[in-house]
N, C-alpha and C positions, 0 to 999 in steps of 0.2 A: 740186672744182676743175674749171674749164673749161680749154680750151687756146686759144692765140691762133690767129687765122685763117690758119693756115699748117700744112702737112701734118703736121708732127710736134711741135706745141707746144701746151701747155695755156694757157687764159686763167684766171686766178685769180678765183674767186667769193669775194668778201669774207670773211665769217666762217665759211664752210663748210669742213669738213674736206677736206684735199687728197685728190685722187683717187689711187687705187692700182690695181695689177693684183691682183685678189683683195683681200680685206680681211685683217686680222691673222689671223683663223682660217684663211682660205684658205692664207696663206703658211705658217702653222704645220703645216697638213695636208701640204703639199708636203714640208716638212722632216721630218715624222714618217715619211712614206713612204720618203724617202731614208735616214734614219737606220737604219731597220730592214734596209736592204740594204747598209749599209757593212760592209766587212771590219773585224775587230778592230784591225788596224793603222791603218786610216783613222779609226776612231772615236777611237783614242788620239791621233792627230795633230791632228784637228780640235779635240779638247778642249784640247790644248796651245796651239793658235793662238787659239781663242776666249777663252782666259784673258787674252790680250793686248788684246782689243777695248776701245776707249774710247767706243763708241757706247752710247746708251741703247737699251732695247728695250721693246716692248709685250708684252701677254699677262700672264696671271695664273698663276703657278706653283703649282699645287695638286696635284702628284703626290708619290708617296712618295720617300724618299731613294734608293731603288734606281734611280729614273728621272730623277735630277737631271741627268745628263750629256745625256740625250735632251732634257730640257726646255730646257737652255741652248742646245742646237743649234737647237731649234724657235724659241725666242724671238729668237735672233740673226737669224733670217730676217726678222724684223719691223723690224730696226734702221734700214735705209734709209728706211722710212716714219716711224719714231719721231723721227728728227732733224728732220722737217718741223714737229713740234710743240714744238721746243725753240729758239725764235728767240734766246734769251739766249746760246746757245753756237754756233749755226749761222746762217749768212747765207743768205737767200733770193736766189739768183742767177737767179731767173726760169725761164722755160720755153724761152727762145730762146738756144741756145749760140752763135749768130752775133752776139749783142749784146755787143760787146767791153766796153762800160761796165758792163753788168749781170753778165756772165759773163766776167771777164778771162782765165781760164785753164780753159776747159771740159774739156780733155782731160787735165788733171793727174792723176797717179796717185802721190801722194807719201805716202799713208798717213793716219793719224789726225790729222796736223797740218792736214789740209785742212778749212777752216772752212765750206765751202759745202754746200748741200743737194743740188745737182745733180739737180733734178727731171727734166731732160731725159735723164738716163741710164736712166730707167725704161721707155722705150718706143721703138718705131720705127714710126711710122704710115705704112705704105705706102699710096699714094693709089690710088683707083679711082673711076669715075664711071659712072652709068647714063644720063647725058644728054650725053655727049661734052664735058663741061666740061674746061677746062684743068686739068691736074694739077700739083701742086707736090711735088717730091720731098723726103723728109726730110733733115735736115742730116747731116753725116758723123759727128757725135758722137751716138751713140744706144745703145740697149740691146744690139743685136747686136754692134756694135763694141766695147762695154765687156766683154761676156762673152768675146769672143775675146782681149782684152787681159788680163783678170783670170785666165783659165784658164792663159794662158801664164806668168803670174807663179807660179802654184801649181806648175808643173812645172819651174821654174827654180831657181837657187841664190840667189834674192833673200832678204834678211833676213826673219826670222820676223814682225817687226812689219809689214812690207809685205804679206806673205802673209796675215796676219790681217785686214788691211783689205780686201784683194781677196776673201778667202773670205767675209766678211760680205756684201759686195755680190753675190757669185755666188749665195749661198743665196737671196737675194731676187730677183735678176734672172732666174734660170732660171725661177722661178715667174711673173715678170712677163710674159715673152714667150710663155708658154703660155696667157695670157689673150687671147682673140682680139682684143679691142678695144685691146690695146697693140701691135697690129701692123697696124692698118688705119684709114683715114680716108676716108669717102665724100665726094666733091666734087660740088657741084651749082651750077648757075647761079643767081645772085641779082642781078637787075638786069643791070649790065654786067660784073660780076665773078664769078669762080668761087671758092667758099669750101669748105674742108673742114669736116666736122662734128666734127673733133678727137676721133676715137675714140668717137663717139656721146655725148660729154659735152654736146653742145648739143641732143640729141634727147630730148624730154620724154615722160613717160609718164602725165601727168595734166593736168587743166585748170589754166590759169593761176589764181593765181600759184604753183602748186606747182612746186617745183624738182627733183622726182625726175628722174633721168636714166637712160637705158638703160645707160650705162656703169656707174653705181652699182648697178643691178640685177644686172649680171653679176659685179661685184666680190663681192657678198654672196649669190650664188645658192646656195652651199653652207652658208651660215650666217654669223652676225654675232657670234659669241661671242668671248670673250677667254681662256677657260680652256684651259690646256694639256691637261688630261684630256679635254675635249670634242673637241679637235682630234685627239688620239690615237684616240679612239673613232670619229670620222668617217673617219680614214685607214683604219681596219680595214674599213670598209664599201665602199670604192672597188673598182671592177672591176680585174681584173688586166690590164694592157696586154699586147699581143702583143709577144713578144721581138724580132720583126723591126722593130717600131717603136722599141722601147727602144734598140736597137743603133744607131739613127741619131744620131750624135754631133755633127753639124755644126749650130751654132747658126743658120746661115742657113736650113737646112732647117726647123728649129723655127719660125722666123719665117714662112716661107712657108706652113706648115701652119696657123698661126693666122690668117694673112691670108686663106687660102681658107675657113677655118671662119667667119670674120667675114662674108664675102660670102654664104655658103650657109646659115648657121644664124642668126647674129645679126640680119642684115638681112632676115630672112624674114618672111612675113605673120604678124602684122598690122603690122609695121614697114614703112611705105610711104615714098614720097619725102618730102622735107622734114623738118622738125623736130618734127612732131606738134602737139599731144600724141596719143599712141597708147595704146590700152588692151590690155594683154597678155592673151592667152587662156590658159586652163588648158593647152591643148596646147603652146603656146609655152613656158610656164613649165616644163612637164615635160621638154620636149626640151632646154631650156637647162640644167636641172639634170643631165640625163644627159650632155650634151656637156661641161659643166664638170667633172664627175666624171672623165670620160675624160682631159681635158687635165691635170687636177691629178695624177692617178695617173701619167700619162706623164712629167710634169715631175719628180716625185719620183724615179722610176726612172732617168731620164736624169741627174739631179743626182747620184745615188749612183754611177752608172757613171763620171761625170766625176771625182768625188773618188777613187774606188777606183783609177782608172787614171792620173790626172794629178797628184795631190797628192804632192809630194816632201818 
């Protein structure tokens, strides 16, 4: 999926699968890392809440009975993407939360009675430019704002049904904003107007009419599988993040890290100005995999800290 030409919104590409921050395997890896660092009390509480979830999930549960609680936790992290593929039960309210006709109540937080997909909850594309183009700031309803809201619910006396809804979204969104391209959009001058590249969704990696996108490459850089067991195995191979980084609990800091990483690592050579197509080098691919592993490991550890300290 592409984003509309505005700093934090996607443009939909017809029958192509909607973009995500990491794919299902990536989100399950984040959750696997987090689950292994939860306290026994937190594990019991999240199991209680996830039993109330009414969202579909992705992923293939192929683990032993002993790992079923972990598998449920991991697959729940895919739910906010899974609803995008269920138009019979969920309404596509677009990518622009300022469009009152399409997104009549973008900031709602009412639980599983919410029928909307809320694609714009998944990212906050902070704008930057290398050619002094005019920048368009992202809307107020975004991934950073949602995380702040949902974690507040978890630490409150809200009903369990509400906490279950917010927990499912948190499992997903913490992973989302650690994907660099869910926190950045490069603006460039085109004719008389300045347009953002919508988190690299419009940057192509091959000759026309190929639709490969740099955003899609980063989503799947750690793998494109669906098996829970494979995600658990991948989680075990990740580098251990520095505890001084793990202890940073402010979601605004997480976003800024991803924003800086996008500029320094994602938009690095051979990704030049414009929309390509560009050909990725082996060095770029290797560095991308290393950076993605670091960000995913950090996301998982931070998610565990959040749940251990704030889930009431």
